[in-house]
C-alpha positions in Angstrom: 91.4 88.4 21.4 90.9 91.4 23.6 87.7 93.5 23.0 88.2 95.9 19.8 85.5 98.4 20.8 86.7 102.0 21.4 90.2 101.5 20.1 92.7 104.3 18.7 93.4 103.4 15.2 96.8 104.6 13.9 97.2 103.0 10.6 95.5 101.0 8.1 97.9 99.8 5.3 97.3 98.0 2.2 100.2 96.0 0.2 99.9 94.4 -3.0 102.4 91.5 -1.6 100.2 88.9 -0.7 97.9 91.1 -1.0 97.9 91.7 2.5 96.7 94.7 4.7 97.7 95.9 8.1 95.9 97.6 11.2 97.9 99.5 14.1 95.8 100.2 17.2 95.8 100.9 20.9 93.4 98.9 22.8 90.6 100.7 24.7 91.6 98.9 28.1 94.9 98.0 29.7 94.9 94.1 31.1 93.9 93.7 34.5 96.9 91.0 34.9 99.8 92.5 32.5 102.9 90.9 32.6 105.5 91.9 35.4 107.9 93.5 32.8 105.3 96.0 31.4 103.7 97.0 35.1 107.7 97.5 36.2 108.2 99.9 33.5 104.9 101.9 34.4 103.3 101.0 31.0 99.5 101.7 30.8 98.4 101.1 26.9 98.7 98.0 25.0 99.5 98.6 21.1 98.3 95.7 18.8 99.5 95.2 15.0 97.2 92.8 13.0 98.2 91.4 9.8 95.6 90.2 7.2 96.9 87.8 4.7 95.3 86.9 1.1 93.0 90.0 1.0 90.6 90.1 -1.8 88.7 93.0 -1.2 89.0 96.2 0.8 86.8 99.4 0.9 87.9 102.4 3.0 86.0 105.9 3.6 86.7 108.7 5.4 89.9 109.8 7.6 90.5 111.3 10.8 93.5 112.4 12.6 92.6 110.7 15.5 90.0 108.0 15.2 88.5 106.0 17.7 86.8 102.9 16.3 84.9 99.5 16.8 86.4 96.8 15.2 84.5 93.3 14.3 86.2 90.2 12.8 84.0 87.2 11.4 85.0 84.1 10.5 83.3 82.3 7.5 84.8 80.9 4.2 87.0 84.1 4.8 87.7 86.6 7.5 85.3 89.5 7.5 86.8 92.9 8.7 84.8 95.9 9.9 86.1 99.1 11.2 83.6 101.8 12.1 83.6 105.2 13.6 81.7 108.2 12.6 84.6 109.4 10.6 86.2 106.4 9.4 84.8 103.0 7.7 86.8 100.2 6.4 85.6 96.8 5.3 87.6 93.8 4.0 87.8 90.3 3.3 90.9 88.1 3.8 92.1 84.4 4.2 93.6 85.0 7.5 94.5 87.0 10.3 97.6 87.1 12.9 98.7 89.1 15.4 102.1 90.4 14.2 102.7 92.6 17.5 101.6 93.3 21.0 103.6 95.6 23.0 103.1 97.9 25.9 103.9 101.7 26.2 103.1 104.7 28.6 100.9 107.1 27.7 100.0 110.4 29.4 96.0 109.7 28.5 95.6 106.0 29.4 93.2 103.9 27.4 90.4 102.9 29.2 
């Protein structure tokens, strides 16, 4: 898993099916050795979508139009998620976490 500090958070969504939760974010740093396809297309940002299944608790406080957050994941009996910034705080516990999608794109203001 790449570092999840200083990431741009785009979406936190909770769904009663599962119940589940999804986070969409741009990583703070572009990989040193990206796939050739990404380099050839001039991409400079990696977008990740995380899926949490079997969510049994969620707490959210604050909102921002452009939050830059630090995310931590800990494994115990459950997966513990903490999303923190001065404006946004999210915590949750879930049975599992998966990377649903990882793709690159070009951004005028590159991450990292």
